[in-house]
C-alpha positions in Angstrom: 46.1 132.6 114.7 47.2 129.5 116.7 50.7 128.3 116.1 51.0 124.7 114.7 54.4 123.4 114.0 57.8 122.6 115.5 60.3 124.3 117.8 63.6 122.6 117.5 65.4 123.1 120.8 69.2 122.7 121.2 68.6 121.1 124.6 71.2 122.1 127.2 72.9 119.8 129.6 70.9 118.7 132.7 67.5 119.8 131.3 65.1 116.9 131.0 62.8 116.5 127.9 59.7 117.0 130.0 61.2 120.2 131.4 62.0 121.4 127.9 58.3 120.9 127.0 57.4 122.8 130.1 59.7 125.7 129.0 57.9 125.8 125.6 54.5 125.9 127.3 55.6 128.6 129.7 56.7 130.8 126.9 53.6 130.2 124.9 51.5 131.1 128.0 53.5 134.3 128.6 53.0 135.2 124.9 49.3 134.6 125.1 49.4 131.8 122.6 48.8 128.7 124.7 45.1 129.1 125.2 42.8 127.7 127.9 40.4 124.8 128.3 39.4 123.0 125.2 41.3 125.6 123.1 44.5 125.0 124.9 47.3 124.0 122.6 48.9 120.6 123.0 52.7 120.5 123.3 54.9 117.3 123.2 58.4 116.2 122.3 59.5 113.9 119.5 61.9 111.6 121.3 63.3 111.7 124.9 66.8 113.1 125.3 68.6 112.2 128.6 69.4 115.2 130.9 73.1 114.5 130.4 72.7 114.7 126.7 72.5 117.8 124.6 71.3 118.7 121.1 68.3 118.3 118.8 65.0 118.0 120.7 62.0 118.4 118.3 59.0 119.9 120.3 55.6 119.7 118.6 53.0 122.4 119.0 49.3 122.1 118.2 48.4 119.8 115.4 52.1 118.8 114.9 51.7 116.7 118.1 49.9 114.2 115.9 53.2 113.5 114.3 55.2 112.8 117.5 54.8 109.1 117.0 56.4 109.3 113.6 59.3 111.3 115.1 59.8 108.7 117.8 60.3 106.1 115.0 62.7 108.4 113.0 66.4 107.8 112.5 68.7 109.7 114.9 72.3 110.9 114.6 74.5 111.2 117.7 78.1 112.2 118.5 79.4 110.6 121.7 82.6 110.2 123.6 83.7 107.0 125.2 86.2 107.3 128.2 88.2 104.1 128.3 89.2 102.3 131.5 86.1 102.4 133.6 82.5 101.4 133.5 79.7 102.9 135.6 76.4 101.5 136.7 74.6 104.0 134.6 77.1 103.7 131.7 77.6 107.4 131.7 79.5 110.0 133.8 76.7 110.3 136.4 77.0 106.8 137.8 79.3 105.0 140.2 82.3 103.2 138.8 81.7 99.4 138.9 84.6 98.1 136.8 88.1 99.3 135.9 90.9 98.3 133.6 94.4 99.5 132.9 94.2 98.6 129.3 93.7 101.4 126.7 93.0 100.5 123.1 94.6 101.9 120.0 92.9 103.6 117.2 93.7 100.6 115.0 92.0 98.3 117.4 88.9 100.4 117.5 88.7 100.7 113.8 89.0 96.9 113.5 85.9 96.3 115.6 83.6 99.1 114.4 82.2 97.0 111.5 80.8 94.6 114.1 78.6 97.4 115.4 77.3 98.5 112.0 74.1 97.1 110.5 71.6 95.1 112.5 73.0 94.3 115.9 71.9 93.0 119.2 72.4 95.0 122.4 71.3 94.9 126.1 69.8 98.2 127.2 71.2 100.0 130.3 69.7 99.0 133.6 69.2 102.8 134.1 66.8 103.3 131.3 63.1 104.2 130.9 62.2 100.8 129.6 59.4 99.2 131.6 59.8 95.8 133.4 56.5 94.4 134.8 55.0 97.9 134.6 57.9 99.7 136.3 60.7 101.8 134.8 64.0 100.0 134.8 65.8 103.0 136.4 63.3 103.0 139.3 64.0 99.4 140.0 67.8 99.9 139.7 67.7 102.8 142.1 65.8 100.8 144.6 68.6 98.2 144.5 66.6 95.5 142.8 68.2 93.1 140.3 67.1 94.2 136.8 67.4 91.7 134.0 67.4 93.6 130.7 66.5 91.6 127.6 68.6 91.6 124.4 67.0 93.6 121.6 67.7 94.1 117.9 68.5 97.6 116.6 70.1 99.0 113.5 73.2 101.2 113.3 73.3 102.7 109.8 76.8 104.2 110.1 79.5 104.5 112.7 82.6 106.6 112.3 85.4 108.1 114.4 85.4 111.9 114.8 88.5 112.6 117.0 90.6 111.0 119.7 92.4 111.9 122.9 95.6 110.0 123.7 96.3 108.4 127.1 99.1 110.2 129.0 101.7 107.5 128.4 101.2 107.9 124.6 101.9 111.7 124.6 105.5 112.4 123.8 107.2 115.7 124.7 107.1 116.7 121.0 103.4 115.9 120.6 100.7 118.6 121.0 99.3 119.0 124.4 96.2 117.0 125.3 94.2 120.2 125.3 95.2 120.8 121.7 93.0 119.2 119.1 94.7 116.6 116.9 93.4 115.3 113.6 92.9 111.6 113.3 95.7 111.5 110.7 98.1 112.8 113.5 97.1 109.9 115.8 99.3 106.9 115.2 97.6 103.5 115.0 99.6 102.1 117.9 99.1 105.0 120.3 96.9 104.3 123.3 93.6 106.2 123.6 92.2 107.8 126.7 88.9 108.6 124.9 87.3 108.5 121.5 84.5 110.5 120.0 82.3 108.8 117.4 79.3 109.7 115.2 76.5 107.2 114.9 73.3 107.1 112.8 70.9 104.7 114.5 67.4 103.4 114.4 64.8 104.0 117.1 65.4 102.1 120.3 69.2 102.2 120.0 71.0 103.0 123.3 74.3 104.9 122.7 75.4 104.1 126.3 75.1 100.3 125.5 76.9 100.8 122.2 79.8 102.6 124.0 80.0 99.8 126.6 80.0 97.1 124.0 82.7 98.8 121.8 84.9 99.2 124.8 84.4 95.5 125.8 85.3 94.3 122.3 88.7 96.0 122.5 89.4 94.5 125.8 88.6 97.2 128.3 85.7 99.0 130.0 84.2 102.3 128.9 81.4 104.8 129.6 79.9 107.8 127.9 81.2 111.2 129.0 79.6 113.3 126.2 76.4 112.7 124.2 75.0 115.1 121.7 72.1 114.5 119.2 72.9 116.3 116.0 69.8 115.1 114.0 66.4 113.7 114.7 64.4 112.6 111.6 64.5 115.6 109.2 65.6 118.1 111.9 69.3 119.0 112.4 71.3 121.4 114.6 71.0 124.1 111.9 67.2 124.2 112.7 67.7 124.4 116.5 67.4 127.4 118.8 68.9 127.9 122.3 67.0 128.1 125.5 67.7 131.8 125.6 66.2 132.2 122.1 63.1 130.2 123.2 62.7 132.6 126.2 62.5 135.5 123.8 59.1 134.2 122.7 57.6 134.8 126.1 59.1 138.3 126.1 57.3 139.3 122.9 59.4 138.0 120.0 57.4 136.7 117.0 57.0 132.9 117.3 57.1 132.8 113.5 60.8 133.5 113.7 61.4 130.3 115.6 58.5 128.0 114.5 59.0 125.4 111.7 55.8 124.5 109.8 53.9 121.2 110.7 54.9 119.8 107.3 58.6 120.2 108.1 58.2 116.9 110.0 57.1 115.1 106.9 59.7 116.2 104.4 60.6 112.5 103.8 57.3 111.8 102.1 55.6 113.3 99.0 53.0 116.0 99.2 49.9 116.2 96.9 47.5 119.1 96.6 43.8 118.4 96.6 40.8 120.3 95.2 38.6 122.0 97.9 36.0 119.2 97.5 38.5 116.5 97.9 40.0 118.2 100.9 36.6 118.5 102.4 35.9 114.8 102.0 39.2 113.8 103.6 38.5 116.2 106.5 35.2 114.3 107.0 37.1 111.0 107.1 35.8 109.8 103.8 37.9 107.9 101.2 38.9 109.0 97.8 39.5 107.1 94.6 43.0 107.8 93.4 41.8 108.0 89.8 39.8 111.1 90.7 42.8 113.1 91.8 44.1 115.8 89.5 46.7 114.4 87.2 46.1 110.8 88.5 49.6 110.8 90.2 49.5 107.1 91.0 50.5 107.6 94.6 51.6 104.5 96.4 51.9 104.6 100.2 51.9 107.5 102.6 51.7 111.1 101.5 50.8 114.6 102.8 47.5 115.8 101.4 47.3 119.6 101.2 44.9 122.2 100.0 46.6 125.2 98.5 49.7 124.2 100.3 48.1 124.0 103.7 48.2 120.5 105.4 44.9 118.6 105.3 45.9 115.1 106.4 48.6 112.5 106.5 47.0 110.1 104.1 47.7 106.7 102.5 46.9 105.2 99.1 46.5 101.5 99.0 45.3 99.7 95.8 44.1 103.0 94.4 42.0 104.0 97.5 43.1 107.1 99.5 42.3 107.1 103.3 43.2 109.4 106.2 45.9 108.3 108.7 45.9 111.6 110.6 43.7 114.6 109.9 45.0 118.1 110.7 42.8 120.9 111.9 44.9 123.9 110.8 
């Protein structure tokens, strides 16, 4: 039976999203599950994660690839560290330093500006990003030495909070714990200078964490760049759902994929599900519309829902003014 669903990879450092998809395909092929020709399973990811970022990368298999677009639109949660005092051309640790400052902010100063970066905000994306300018990727233009003008865009930051901080050397007294020793935020005094700060952000699609880090640093009078970026949640999928690359490779060695595969409908747990009769399911599979009044129990569905038959996905459907129509049909 063909696998349809999600493998949630805890993407390691320096592995690109396309490479991660390739690793899933390779394991499916080695396990004899990928298929060939017109029967070959589709595999895709639900949102690019930079090579220098780690964490939750949803990879869709088979019919679940029809939901990749929804996953791209989903809310994401990140943890990221800002190193204060320098900015790079890529806004992360991979780039060349372009600006420096001796100023280091305090925790109180950062706390005071964070509300400015919560809610609907405007930001300029990094020059080294995958956004297209006149048909070309911005990072390709930047690497070629061309001037890249990035346009302001509106995004939404649902929440932004401090996780932990590292003090600048001058702020560490002989009696204080060593910088290698973790300190709780309560142990960091409001007037102590920070070398770096780790935050957690829940953001809308299109939000660039590197830009967010740059702008926060700028607002407290210094420069900054991202030294750690980890995605802890993408849509309904969290780190608890993720497997390591080593675990993924066990599939190609004969491990049962069912032990690692989440069902297709796991990507739709934010919408209601409604079970249809066999006749109704058949009509939807044929692309026909249903009258909501004919559904069992007349549930008065309004909006998008998952149509199922005996619990098996039939379609992503929508009810508007009492008429049910298919958005995406599933051949499971």
